[in-house]
N, C-alpha and C positions, 0 to 999 in steps of 0.2 A: 504494500500500500504506500509506503514511504517513497519507493522508487517511482510509482505512478505520480504521486504528488510532486516530486522533484522534477520529473519529466514535464508535467504540465506547467510548473513554475518556469522552467527553462524555455518552454515554448512561448509562454506569455512574455517573458523578457525578450525573446528573439523577435516577437511581433512588435513590441514597443521599440526595439532598436531599428527594425525595418521602417516603422513609421517615422522615427527621427531621421533616418537616412533619406527617405523620400522627401521629407520636409526640407532638409538641408540642401539636397541636390536641386530641389525646385527653387529654393532661395538663391542658390548660385546661378541658376538659369535666369532668374529675374534680374540679377545684377548684370549678367552678360548682355541680356537683351536691352536693358536700360542704357548701357554705355555703347552698345553697337548701334542703337537707334540713331545716334548722332552721325553715323556714317551713312549718308544718303545713298551711296552707290551699292552698299552691301545687299539690300533686298533685291536689287536689280539682278545681281549675279547669283545670289542664293535666296530664292523666293521663300523658302521655308523659314527664313529668319525675319520675315516681316513682323515688326513689333506689334501690330494690331492683332496678330494671331495668338498672343501670349497672355491674354486677360485671365485665362484659367489658372495661371500660376498663383495668383493671390488667393483665389478661392480654395485651391488645393492645399496651400500652406495652412489656411484657416481650418480646413477639415482635418488635416493631419494633426494640428495642434489640439483640436477638440477631442479627437480620438485618443491622442497620446495622454491627455490629462485624465479622461475618464477611464480608459483602458488601464493606464498605469495605476491609478488609485484603486481600481477594482481588483486587479490581478497581480500587480508587480510590487507595489509599495507594501512593506510589512508593517505590522502594528507598531513595532519599535521605531520605525523610521519617521512616524508622524511627529510633528511638534505638539507637545502636550504641556498644559499648565497643571502640573500634578503636585502643587505645593501641599494642598490639603490631603490628597491621596497618599503621598509618601510619608506623612506624619501620623497617620492613624494606624491602628493595629490591623492584623491580617483579616480578622473576622469582619471588620467594618469595610476594609478594601474589597472583600468578596461581595458584600452587599452592594457597594458602589458599582462594581463590575456588573452584577446581575441587574440592578435597577436601571442604570444608565445604558447598559448594553441593550436591554429590552426596549427602552425608550427609542434608541436609535434604530434598532432593527424593525420595530413595529412602525415607527414613523416612515421609514423608507419603504417598507412593504406595503403600507396603506397607500402610499403615493403612486404605486405602480399602475393601478387601473386608471385613475384620473389622468395620469401622464400619457398613457397609451391612448386614451380617448382624445386628448389634445393632438396627439400625433396622427390621428385618423385623417385629418384634413391635409396633412403634409404628404400623404400618398399621392395627391393630385399635383402638387407644386414641383416644378422642375428647378434644377439649379440654374443660376444665372449664366455661368460660363463653362462649367465642367462638361456639359453636353458636347462641346466641341472636342473634348478629349476622350470621353468615355461613351459617347452616343446619347441618344434620347431616352434611354431606359432608366437612368438614375434619377431618383426622386429625393426630395428633402428628407422624407422619413428614413430613407436608407442611410443618410448621413448622420442623423441624430439617434439612430437605434442604439448606438453605443451607450447612451444615457440609460436606456432600459437595462442593458447588461450591467451597468454600474449599480443601478438600484437593486437588482436581483442579487448580484454577487456580494455587495457590501452588507445588505440585510442578512443574507445567508451566513456571511462571516461573523456578524455580530450575534446571530442566533447560536452559532457554533461556540463562540466565546462564552456566551451566557451558559450554555449547556455544560461546557467544560468546567467553568467556575462553580456551577451548581453541583456537578457530579464529582469532580476531583479536587476542587479548591483552586487556589492560585499557584502559578509557578513561582519559583524564587525570583526575587528582583535582583538585578545586578548591584554590585557594590558601588557606592558613591561616597566621595569624601572619606575614603578609608574605613567606612563602617557598613555593615550589612543593613539593608533597608527592610528586612523581614522581621526586625525586632518589634 
């Protein structure tokens, strides 16, 4: 089971890295086109470098950024990697920490899970809307809902992760906290 989880984690990281690479290469293409547009003779000899054909690059960068943020937070970023304000949490005993994890984890998980259906209902209209410029790159089949479906993955994955965290805290207690300032935080 751990090997499967590790494989899925690596696949999610590879997908995030691919999104970052696509975004970066598209950004480099934008820079090249922006500066080559000053050379009026260039599109005459190389018609595929006509600057007006590259409006899709901005939208693709935005879509890759959107996917990278939600995909990364849903599948790549670990709980320990998040910025936390845990002043109160780190100063209370383990029993109260466990209650904090269960109560606040349930609040987050239920809040995200409850928002799935209303969000999908709002996405219904997006199945009709086409992208402004990506159709020139991918064709006419891509719709706005396809671009924003990553948010639904985020809602499902993060709510499931918090339900799992709550279950683990309820069933097995809390894992040991790492040492900070030379003392154990489990005291």
